[in-house]
C-alpha positions as CSV (number, residue, x, y, z in Angstrom):
1,M,-24.4,0.7,6.9
2,S,-23.5,1.3,10.4
3,G,-21.5,3.8,12.2
4,L,-18.7,3.9,14.3
5,P,-19.5,3.2,18.1
6,S,-18.5,5.5,20.6
7,T,-15.7,4.4,21.7
8,V,-14.0,4.8,18.9
9,R,-11.1,7.4,18.6
10,L,-9.3,8.3,15.3
11,F,-6.0,9.8,15.4
12,A,-3.8,10.6,12.5
13,L,0.2,11.4,13.1
14,N,1.3,14.8,11.6
15,A,3.2,13.1,8.8
16,T,0.2,11.6,7.7
17,A,-2.5,14.4,8.4
18,E,-4.1,14.8,5.0
19,L,-4.5,11.0,4.9
20,G,-5.8,10.9,8.2
21,A,-8.2,13.7,7.6
22,A,-9.7,11.9,4.2
23,I,-10.4,8.8,6.3
24,A,-12.1,10.4,9.2
25,S,-14.0,12.3,6.9
26,A,-14.9,9.1,5.1
27,A,-15.7,7.3,8.4
28,G,-17.9,10.5,9.8
29,R,-16.0,10.7,13.0
30,P,-13.4,13.7,13.5
31,L,-9.6,13.1,14.4
32,T,-9.3,12.8,18.2
33,P,-6.8,15.5,19.1
34,H,-3.1,14.7,20.2
35,E,0.1,16.7,20.7
36,E,3.3,15.9,19.2
37,R,6.7,18.0,20.2
38,E,10.1,18.1,19.0
39,F,13.1,18.6,21.2
40,E,15.9,20.4,21.0
41,D,18.4,17.2,20.8
42,G,16.5,15.6,18.1
43,E,13.8,13.3,20.4
44,H,10.4,13.6,20.2
45,K,6.9,12.7,22.3
46,A,3.4,12.4,21.1
47,R,0.2,12.0,23.4
48,P,-3.8,12.3,23.2
49,L,-5.2,15.5,24.3
50,E,-8.3,13.3,25.3
51,S,-8.8,10.3,27.5
52,V,-8.8,7.2,26.0
53,A,-9.4,4.8,28.7
54,G,-11.3,1.9,27.7
55,A,-11.0,3.2,24.1
56,D,-10.9,1.4,20.4
57,C,-8.4,3.9,19.0
58,Y,-7.1,3.2,15.6
59,V,-3.6,5.4,14.8
60,I,-2.7,6.5,10.8
61,Q,0.6,6.7,10.1
62,S,1.7,5.8,6.6
63,L,5.5,4.5,6.9
64,H,7.0,5.8,3.6
65,G,10.0,8.1,3.4
66,G,9.5,11.4,2.8
67,P,11.3,14.9,2.6
68,D,10.3,15.5,6.3
69,Q,10.7,12.2,8.0
70,S,11.9,9.4,7.2
71,A,10.8,5.6,7.3
72,N,12.5,5.0,10.7
73,D,11.5,8.6,12.1
74,K,7.8,7.7,11.1
75,L,8.0,4.0,12.9
76,C,9.7,5.2,15.8
77,R,6.6,7.9,16.0
78,L,4.2,4.9,15.5
79,L,5.3,2.7,18.1
80,F,5.9,5.7,20.9
81,F,2.3,6.8,20.7
82,I,1.0,3.7,20.1
83,G,2.6,2.9,23.6
84,A,1.3,6.0,25.1
85,L,-2.4,5.3,24.3
86,K,-1.9,1.7,26.1
87,D,-0.5,3.5,29.0
88,A,-3.4,5.6,29.0
89,G,-6.1,3.2,29.1
90,A,-6.7,2.7,25.5
91,A,-8.6,-1.0,25.7
92,R,-7.7,-1.6,22.0
93,V,-5.1,0.2,19.5
94,T,-4.9,-0.7,15.9
95,A,-2.1,0.5,13.6
96,V,-3.2,1.8,10.1
97,A,-0.3,1.8,8.3
98,P,-1.1,1.5,4.6
99,Y,2.4,1.9,3.3
100,L,4.2,-0.7,6.0
101,C,8.3,-0.4,5.8
102,Y,10.6,-2.7,5.6
103,A,7.7,-5.2,4.4
104,R,9.8,-6.1,1.2
105,K,12.4,-7.9,3.8
106,D,10.4,-10.9,4.2
107,V,13.0,-13.6,3.2
108,R,16.9,-14.0,3.5
109,T,18.1,-13.9,-0.3
110,K,21.9,-13.9,1.1
111,P,23.5,-15.2,4.0
112,F,23.4,-13.9,7.2
113,D,20.5,-11.5,5.9
114,P,17.9,-9.9,8.0
115,V,14.2,-10.8,8.1
116,T,13.5,-7.3,9.0
117,V,9.5,-7.4,8.6
118,R,9.8,-9.9,11.6
119,Y,11.4,-7.1,13.8
120,V,9.5,-4.8,13.0
121,A,6.0,-6.8,14.2
122,S,8.6,-7.7,17.3
123,L,8.0,-3.8,17.8
124,F,4.6,-3.5,17.0
125,E,3.9,-6.4,19.7
126,A,6.1,-4.6,22.3
127,V,4.2,-1.7,22.7
128,G,1.0,-3.6,22.9
129,T,-0.7,-3.2,19.4
130,D,-3.6,-5.3,19.0
131,A,-4.0,-5.2,15.3
132,V,-2.0,-4.0,12.4
133,V,-4.0,-2.8,9.0
134,A,-2.0,-2.8,5.7
135,L,-2.7,-1.9,2.2
136,E,-1.2,-4.3,-0.2
137,V,1.4,-5.5,0.9
138,H,4.5,-7.0,-0.9
139,N,3.9,-10.9,0.5
140,P,0.6,-11.3,2.2
141,A,1.8,-14.8,3.9
142,A,5.2,-13.0,5.1
143,F,3.1,-10.4,6.6
144,E,0.5,-12.8,8.5
145,N,3.2,-14.7,9.4
146,A,5.4,-11.9,10.7
147,F,3.0,-11.4,13.6
148,R,1.6,-12.7,16.5
149,R,-1.3,-10.1,16.7
150,R,-4.2,-9.7,14.0
151,A,-2.1,-8.6,10.4
152,I,-4.6,-7.4,8.2
153,A,-3.8,-7.2,4.4
154,L,-6.0,-5.2,2.4
155,S,-6.0,-5.3,-1.2
156,A,-5.8,-2.2,-3.4
157,A,-7.7,-4.1,-6.3
158,P,-11.4,-2.2,-5.1
159,L,-9.4,1.2,-5.6
160,F,-8.6,0.2,-9.5
161,L,-11.2,-1.7,-10.6
162,D,-13.7,1.3,-11.8
163,L,-10.7,2.9,-13.7
164,A,-9.6,-0.1,-15.3
165,A,-13.5,-1.0,-16.3
166,G,-12.9,2.0,-17.9
167,L,-10.3,1.4,-20.1
168,A,-11.3,-1.8,-21.0
169,D,-12.6,-1.5,-24.5
170,G,-11.4,-4.3,-26.5
171,P,-9.1,-7.6,-25.8
172,V,-7.7,-7.0,-21.8
173,C,-5.1,-8.8,-20.2
174,V,-3.6,-8.2,-16.8
175,L,-0.2,-9.0,-16.5
176,S,2.5,-9.6,-13.6
177,P,5.6,-8.0,-13.8
178,D,7.3,-11.1,-12.1
179,P,6.2,-14.4,-11.4
180,G,6.4,-13.8,-7.6
181,G,3.4,-11.1,-8.0
182,A,1.1,-13.6,-10.0
183,K,-1.3,-14.3,-7.5
184,R,-1.9,-10.4,-7.0
185,A,-2.5,-10.0,-10.4
186,E,-4.9,-12.9,-10.4
187,L,-6.7,-11.3,-7.9
188,F,-7.4,-8.7,-9.8
189,R,-7.8,-10.0,-13.1
190,Q,-10.9,-12.2,-11.2
191,A,-12.2,-9.3,-9.9
192,L,-12.1,-7.1,-13.3
193,E,-13.3,-10.2,-15.4
194,A,-16.3,-10.5,-12.9
195,R,-17.0,-6.4,-13.1
196,L,-16.4,-6.5,-17.2
197,G,-18.9,-9.9,-17.3
198,R,-16.5,-11.3,-20.5
199,P,-13.2,-12.8,-20.4
200,V,-9.7,-11.1,-19.2
201,G,-6.7,-12.9,-20.4
202,K,-3.5,-13.2,-18.1
203,A,0.1,-12.9,-18.5
204,F,3.0,-12.5,-16.9
205,A,6.6,-11.2,-17.2
206,D,10.0,-13.0,-15.9
207,K,12.8,-11.7,-14.0
208,H,15.9,-11.8,-12.0
209,R,17.1,-9.5,-9.4
210,S,20.6,-10.3,-7.8
211,G,22.5,-6.9,-6.4
212,G,20.0,-4.6,-7.3
213,V,20.1,-5.4,-11.1
214,V,17.1,-6.8,-12.5
215,T,17.5,-8.9,-16.1
216,G,14.9,-11.4,-17.8
217,D,13.1,-10.6,-20.7
218,L,10.4,-13.7,-20.9
219,L,6.9,-12.8,-21.4
220,V,4.2,-15.6,-21.2
221,G,0.6,-15.0,-22.3
222,D,-1.1,-13.5,-25.3
223,V,-1.3,-9.6,-24.9
224,R,-1.6,-9.1,-28.6
225,D,-4.1,-6.3,-29.3
226,A,-4.9,-6.2,-25.8
227,A,-5.2,-3.0,-23.0
228,V,-2.7,-4.7,-20.4
229,F,-2.7,-4.1,-17.2
230,V,0.5,-4.3,-15.2
231,V,-0.5,-4.8,-11.9
232,D,1.9,-4.7,-8.8
233,D,2.2,-3.7,-5.4
234,L,4.7,-0.7,-5.7
235,I,6.8,1.4,-7.9
236,S,10.0,2.0,-6.8
237,T,12.5,2.5,-9.4
238,G,10.3,1.8,-12.0
239,G,12.7,-0.7,-14.2
240,T,10.1,-3.6,-13.7
241,I,7.1,-1.9,-14.6
242,A,9.0,-0.2,-17.6
243,R,10.6,-3.6,-18.4
244,A,7.0,-5.8,-18.3
245,A,5.7,-2.6,-20.7
246,R,7.9,-2.9,-23.2
247,S,7.8,-6.9,-23.4
248,A,4.1,-6.7,-24.0
249,R,4.5,-3.8,-26.3
250,A,7.0,-6.0,-28.6
251,A,4.2,-8.9,-28.3
252,G,1.7,-6.7,-29.8
253,A,-0.5,-4.7,-26.7
254,R,-2.6,-2.2,-27.7
255,R,-1.9,-0.2,-24.3
256,V,-0.3,-0.5,-21.2
257,V,-1.4,0.8,-17.9
258,A,0.3,0.4,-14.7
259,L,-1.5,0.2,-11.5
260,A,0.5,-0.1,-8.2
261,A,-0.6,0.8,-4.7
262,H,2.5,2.6,-3.8
263,G,4.5,5.0,-6.2
264,L,7.4,5.7,-4.3
265,F,9.6,6.9,-7.4
266,M,13.2,6.9,-6.4
267,P,15.4,8.8,-8.1
268,G,15.9,7.6,-11.6
269,A,12.4,6.7,-11.9
270,A,11.1,9.6,-13.7
271,E,13.4,9.0,-16.8
272,V,13.1,5.2,-16.6
273,L,9.4,5.4,-16.8
274,A,9.4,8.4,-19.4
275,D,9.4,5.2,-21.5
276,P,6.7,5.4,-24.2
277,A,6.1,1.7,-23.8
278,V,4.0,2.8,-20.5
279,E,0.9,4.7,-21.7
280,R,-0.3,5.7,-18.0
281,I,0.7,5.3,-14.1
282,V,-2.1,4.7,-11.6
283,V,-1.2,4.5,-8.1
284,A,-3.1,5.0,-4.4
285,D,-2.5,8.4,-2.9
286,A,-0.9,6.5,0.9
287,A,2.4,7.2,-0.6
288,P,1.9,10.8,-2.3
289,P,4.2,10.8,-5.4
290,S,5.9,13.5,-4.1
291,R,9.4,12.7,-5.7
292,I,8.2,13.4,-9.3
293,A,6.6,16.9,-8.3
294,G,7.7,19.0,-11.4
295,S,8.8,16.5,-13.8
296,P,7.5,15.4,-17.2
297,L,6.3,12.1,-15.6
298,Q,3.8,14.2,-13.2
299,A,1.2,14.1,-16.3
300,K,1.6,10.3,-16.8
301,V,0.6,9.5,-12.8
302,E,-2.8,9.5,-11.3
303,A,-3.2,9.2,-7.6
304,L,-6.7,7.4,-6.5
305,A,-7.9,8.0,-2.7
306,S,-7.2,5.6,-0.4
307,A,-9.4,6.8,2.2
308,P,-12.9,5.6,1.5
309,L,-11.2,1.8,1.2
310,L,-9.2,2.4,4.4
311,A,-12.3,4.1,6.4
312,E,-14.6,1.3,5.3
313,A,-12.0,-1.3,6.8
314,I,-11.5,0.9,10.1
315,R,-15.4,0.5,10.0
316,R,-15.5,-3.1,9.8
317,L,-13.1,-3.4,12.6
318,A,-14.7,-1.0,14.7
319,C,-18.2,-2.8,14.3
320,D,-16.5,-7.0,14.5
321,E,-17.7,-7.7,11.0
322,A,-16.0,-9.6,8.2
323,L,-13.2,-8.2,6.0
324,T,-13.0,-10.9,3.6
325,D,-13.9,-9.0,0.8
326,L,-10.9,-6.4,1.0
327,M,-8.4,-8.7,2.0
328,V,-5.7,-10.3,-0.1
329,F,-5.8,-14.3,0.1
């Protein structure tokens, strides 16, 4: 494995400092220093503290809302910093946004609805972003189509394979909690089947969402006596995961483990996911599960390190190597 070229500069904005440091460590290159200042009126600025003229820059900022900054705050800071890098002569700037805000709003579901992911893409393009890297976006096709720059949707499947293989004693099934996520679940099922060297079943649960209310209890597939892995892109209130888990248990599943790239755990999730139908919940740490800190649910949740995967993606981009096996298709 080759290292990073000397022209590469890694930046992590303050809101994502911990993940940024882990990515830098995995990449074998220290973060380039920068400054962020807050002003009395709520405005801010950020700038690199070293020359970036001719450099290949990677800016790490996960765009989930948190206790200190909203998704909008983080997005604004990322955009302004990218603009500052381009103004300072950076040859190429890649935004590494493991959690991409507004990616779920990729289609009109009601009259006059916005398609917000397309507007976010226009903002990245306006400040000169050359490429955007995200981890397990809601709809990879919509994500790629929204951007007129290179858009890289990394699969979270590599993060979960070792854990799933270790729990795969006896029959195994991968379940999509809704038809829209069937392709994501199938990608993971194929990878797990290759890892185990034996057949892995498939199933999906049906659901319908209207006005924030989810309905539907149909389960298609044989999960009897199986270890079932419910695969999704994110967990918000937990209702979709809990509903799928209950359906799988009712159909005879031996255990149900939820695998989701992003654990947002919005208010109410701790109560919903306390359902005993869900044995374990595994997420990536790109959006740390801070909202459930101190709650009983915390004992059920495990956050896996995403830094090695993100560092490898950065390395391949910097070295102009193929990303095929890391991406969602």
